[in-house]
Every structure is written in structure tokens, then in C-alpha cells.
N, C-alpha and C positions, 0 to 999 in steps of 0.2 A: 634525712636519716633519723632525726628525732621523732618524726611522725611514725616511721617504721618501727622504731624501738617500742613505741607505745601501742601501736595498732596490731602488730604481729601477734603478741601474746593474747590480745583480746579476741583474735580470730582463730585461736587454736594452735598457734605456732609456738615452738620452744626455741628460744635464742640460745644457740650453742657457743657462739663467739661474737663478741662485740668489742672491737678494738681497731687496730691499725694494720694495714697490709704490710707485709715484710718487704718493703721496697724503699727506694730513695724518697719517693713522694709521700710515703706514710699516709696514704688515703684511708679514710674510715671504711670499715667493712663490717658486715653482719652476716653470720652464717646461722640459718634457722632450719628447723624441720617440722613437719606436720605428720606425725605418725599415723593419725587417723586417716588422712588422705594419701599417705605414701609419697610425699613430696619433700624435697629439700631445696633451699634457695641460698645462693651466695650473692650478696649485694655489695657493690663497691661504689662509693661516692667519689668519683674522679675529679680532683680539684684542677688538674692541669691536663688538658687534652690537646691534640694537634691543632684544633681550631681555636683554642683558647677559651672555649665555652665550657662551663661545668656540665658534667654528665653523670648519670647513674647507670652503672652496668649491672645487669641482672642475669644470673644463670640459674635455670630451674632444672632439677633432675627428678625423674620419677622412677619408681620401682618397675621392674619388668615382671610380667605374669605370663604363665603358659596355661592355656586351657587344656583340660583333660582330653585325651584323644577321643575323637568322635562326637564332641560336644558342639563344635562349630560346623556350620554348613555354608558352603560357598567360599569365596575368597576374601580374606581380610588382611 
């Protein structure tokens, strides 16, 4: 998580939240966005998993775009 805190801003990401998840485990979380690339990411460093192994959970969301009518040919 420390590497993410350092590297995300170096790669054009803005960290919007850097704290703890609102849960009993209080796992560390980072919420960041990249406005230039139209992405957002939610990262959680899970300390306790079912297997007992530490894990990083990553959820990426991107913006949706609609091409102007008649600009795309074929099936997409």
C-alpha cells in the first residue's frame, strides 16, 4: 500500500481517500482517480482473508462513452 501511495501520484493519479475501510477489520484503503484517462480505482489491503493469506483487492471503474450516430461501422 505504501508503494501505491507513492507511485499513483507519479503516474497521474489523484488520491481522493487514503484511510481505513469502515468495517470491523479496518483494512487500509485507497481511492484514486485519473481524470486524463477517465479511470477510478478502489484498492483495499485485506489483512484477514478466508485463507488467512494477505490480499490486495482492486476495483477499477472507467467512464462510458457513446459514439455519435453513424460514426461506427460493424459490430462493437
